[in-house]
N, C-alpha and C positions, 0 to 999 in steps of 0.2 A: 397159515394162522394157528396160534398157539390155542389148544384147547385147554378149559378151564371149568371145572366142577366142583360144587361142593360135597361134603357128606354130612350125613344128617343121622342122629340115633335118637329112637325113643327111650327116655330113661326116667330117674325120678319114681319109678314104679313099687317101690316097698312101701308097707304097710306098718307101722307099728314094729313090733319085734320079726315080722315076716320079711325075708330078703326078697328082692328081685333083680336078677340081671347082675352085670359088672361095670357099674357106672363109672369107677373111678379109672378104669382100666380103657373104657370106651372114650372117655374123656381127654384122653392122651393121644386119641387119634383122629376122632372127627373134628369137623370146623364148626358146626352147629349140633345142637341139642334142643329136642322138643320135649319140655317138661310136664309130667302130668300134674294136675290141677285139683288132685283129692276128689273126682268124681268117678272115675273110672279104675284109679290107681293113684298112690300116692297118699301122704298128709302133710300136715304144715310142718313138721321138722323135716321131713323127706325132702319136701319142695325147699325149704331154705337152706338146708345143707346141699343141695345137689345146685341151686342157684349160686351159691358162694363158689363151689368147686368150679362151676363153668366160667365164672367170672375172672376167678384165679388163673384158668387155663387159658383165657382169651376165646373161648368157644363162644359163638352166636347164641344168644339164648331166645329160644320160643317156647310160647304157651301150647299147652296138647290137651285142650278140653273134649270131654267125652262126655258118654251117656251117665248118669246117676245109677252105676251099675257095678259095685265092687265084685261083687260074688262072681257076675260074668266078665269081668274085666273090660266091661265097656265093648263086648263082641257080641252081646245080643241084641237084636233089634228093637227098638222102641220107637213107638208114635206119639210123638208129642206137638201139640200145635205150635204154628211158627212163631206165634207171639212170646209163647213160654219157651221155646228154644232159643231165641234171640236173648233173652235173657239168661238163659243158662249159660250161653257163650260169654255173655258181657260178665256174670257173675265170677265166672272161672279165670278171664283174662284179668279181672281187676286184682284177683287174687295173687297171680303171677306178677304182675306189675307191682304189687307192693313187697312181695318177697325178694324180686329182683333189685328192687331200689334199694334195700336194707341190708344187701348182703353184697353191695359193690358193682351191680350190673343192670342192665335194663333190657326188657324184652322188646325185640326188634322184629320178630314174626310171628304168626299163629299157624297152626296146623291141626286140623281135626284129626279124632283119633277114633279107629275101630269101625264098629257099625256105624257110627255117626258120619264118619268119612264116606264108607262104601255108600250108605245111602244118598247122601249128597253128591256122589259122584253120578249116580242116576238120574237125581232129581234137581235140575237148576233151580226150583223155587225154593228148595230147601239150604242150598248151597248160598244163594243170595240173602235169605234171612240170616245166616250165621254168619256171612262176611259182612254185610251191612251191620250188624252188631258189634263186631269187632272193631270195625271203621268208625263207628258211633264212639268208641272210647279212645280209639287212637286213629286218625285219618291217615296218618304216615305208616301204619304198622305194615309189613310184608306178609302177604297173605300166600301161605305154601300150597299148591295144587296137585292134585293126580293128574299129571300130564294127560290130555287127549280125552277127558272126562268133561263131565257136565260143571264140574268143579272148574275147570280151566274155562268155561265159556262164561260162567257166572263172574270170575274174577275180570274177562277182556269186557264184558258188559259194563262193570263199576269202573273200569279204568283206573284200578288200584294198583298199587306196587306189588308184583307177584314173583313167586319163585316156582317153577314147574319141576316136579319130583318123579323119579321113577325108582323102583325098588330093588336091590340086589339079591335079597334071599325070598322073592314072590314070583311066580307064574302069572304071565297074563293071559285074558281072553282076548278075543278079536274085536273088541269093542273099546279095549284099553283098561278095562276093569280087572281087579285082581282075581285069579282062581278062588273058588270057595275054598277055605282051609280044610275042609270035611273031604276033599276029593285028593286022591294021590297026585304026588307032586306039585302040591299046591306051594310048599314051604319048600325052600331050597337051604341044604344044611351043608352042601360041599362048599368050602372056601374058595377052592380053585375055581370051580365051576361059577361061582358067583363072581368073582374077581374077572373071568374072562367075559361073562355076558354083558358086565357094566362096560368093558372096554370095547366090546363090539357095539353096543347101544351109543354111546357117548360117540365113538367115530362114525355111526351110521347116522345120527341127529334122528334116532327113530327108536320107537318101542318093538322089541322082537318078540311076538307071543308064541304061545305053545304049537300052533298051526304053523309057525313059519312068516306069518304076515308081517310087513313092516309097516307101523304107523308113524309117519314124519313127525316129529314135536321139537319143541324148546326143551332142552335139558337142563336145568340150572343145578339140581342136587339130586343125590342118590341116598335112599334111607337104608339104614341098617338097624333092625330090629334089634332091641336091648333085650328080649327076653327068650331070644331062642338060644339052645344049648351051646352053640358054635358061633356066638355073636361077636366075639372078640377077634377070634380067626379069621371071619369071614371080613370084620373091618379091615384088620391088616392086610388079607389078601387083596382086598378092594382097593384098597390106598397104594399097595405095593405094585400092584400090575398096572394101574392107571399111570402112576408116578415114573416106573420103569418105561412108560411108552411115550412119554413126554406129556403127560395130561396134567396139569397144574391142579392141585387141591387148594380152594381157598372158599371162604364165605361168599354167598352170592350177593348179588348187587341189588336185587329187587326191582327190576325193570319191569313197566308197564308192556302187557300184552298185545298185539294186533288184533282187532276185531275182524 
């Protein structure tokens, strides 16, 4: 059986004159892009330019909503009532859809960012609120979930189109959540190590945790964070190692999950 996986990157995170990441280089490597919607990062001009470049490169466009926390880059936990959280997601997705449309593309998926994503990975009710809000706007949108978490459970319950994601540059806890960034080894900077880890996980059909535990999961896409110093090198290493070992890199289809 031929193995196939998507590569995605979180991009469009620059703001005004402040530059973040190597978006142009990453958009030549990845097959999908999660584009910031102006709340945790990015602005209207950055979003427009990133959407246009992604569409030109044939990269799948995703909305990447986060908490309203520019200073903290969306990585600080916030407690927002679920009704308000749903509106927060709808608002950002609406902006992304408009920017994609006028720049030659279309939003095909949604991925939560940062602390919002981590909290939804632990809290199924929170994940349901976010995903229902997105589906209100676009019933056919593909929901990208952190594989093996409460996000996964929420998407399965909703029966929506789904892409299950693992991370090339992050270490895992035994419950499939990501190791806190404040802990040693949480972020992986070595391109060769990241590439080999991803090949091992795709072949195993499982998340491999820091303790050595295997968590079986469907793997549709691999995340390459755009804001790490070695982001481009990691992206090239992951793609190169996968393709050298017979794994096809292509956009995900967004099949529903089994409950």
